[in-house]
N, C-alpha and C positions, 0 to 999 in steps of 0.2 A: 946594775939595773935595779930599779925600785918599782914596786907595785904596792899601791895603797888605794883605799877607797876615799873619794872626796869628802864623804860625811865624817871621816876621821880627822880631817885637817881643820885648823882654826879658821874662823871667819872674823876678819878685822874690819871695824867700821872705817869708811873712807872719811877722813877728817873734814874736808871741804864739801863732801857730798851730803845729800839728804836721803835718808832711808836706803843707804847703799853700803854693802859689805864687799870685801875682796878676800879671795882665797888664793894663796900661792900654791898651785898644784905641782909644779916643777920649778924649783928655784935654781939660782946660779951654783949652788953647792952640788947639784945633781946634773944639770944640763949646762955644759960649758959655753954654749953659744946663744941659747934662747931660754927665756922664762915663759911658763904657761900659767896664766892666771884666770880665775873665774870671778866675774862680777855679778852680783844679784842686787837689783833695785826693786824696792817695794813699789806698788802702784802709786804714781804721783811723785816718786823719788827721782833723784838724778844727780848730776854733777855740773857745777858752774863752768863757764868758759875758762879754758886753761890751755897751756901748751906743754909739750914734753920735748926733750932733746933727742928722743928716740922714736922711730916709727912704731905704729901699732897695726897688727893684723888681727881682725876680729871675726868671730863666727857666732851668730845669734842662735841660742838654743831654744828660748821660749819667750813669749810675750811680745809686746810692741813698744816702740819708743820713737821719739823724734830726736834726731842727732844733727847738730850743726857742725859742719866741717868747713872751715874757712868761711866763705860767703854763702855757702849752700846749706839748705836744710833738707834732710831726708827722713821719710817715714820708713822704719825698718821693722821687720818681723822675723819670726823663726825661719831659719834657712838662709837668711841674707848674710853676705860676706861684706865686710867693711875694711877699707884701707885708709889709715890716717898718716900722712907723711910727717916726718919729724919737723917740729917747729910750727905746725899748723894749729891755729886755735880750734878747739872743739868742745862740745858740751852735749849733755844727755838729759832728756825728760821722759821718764817712763810713763806709758799710758795707763789709764785706769783699767781695772780688771784683774789680770794676773801679774805676778812679778815679771820683770824683764831681766833676762839672764843671758850672758854671753861669755865666750872664751876669748882671751886676749893674749897674743904672742908678741913678745918684745925681745929685742936683742939684749944680751947681758952686757950692757955698756953703761957708763955713768948716765943717769937721767935726772935732769933738773925739771921740776914741775913748777910752772908759774901761773897764777891766776891772772886773767886778763879782763878788762872791762868789756861788757857785751858789745859795745860799738867801737872797740879800739883794740 
C-alpha cells in the first residue's frame, strides 16, 4: 500500500498537447490492473485528435472543456464522468477561466497512441 500527496508527484508535459501536464498518481508498479493519472490543462489548452488502444474512464475535478469522442462533441464540467472506448478518436479543448482537470483510469496494458486528422 502506498500513500502520497499528489503535489509531491512530478507533472510531465503532454508532448502533443497544448498547456497540458500529466501526473501518474498510481502506476503499473503499484497497481497491477489499472493506472490512475491526473491531467491538468491550462485555459485554452488541450490535446489534438488521437486514439489509444486502451479504454479511458475519466472524472472531471474542475473547470470546463469541450471533448470530442468519435463523431460527438460534449461540453463537460466538474462532476461529469466520461468513458472513451479503446480505439475511439478523441480530443480536448479547455475553456477559458480556470484550468480543466480530470482523473483518468486506464488498464495496465500496452497502449499505442496515434494522432489522427480532425476529419479522419
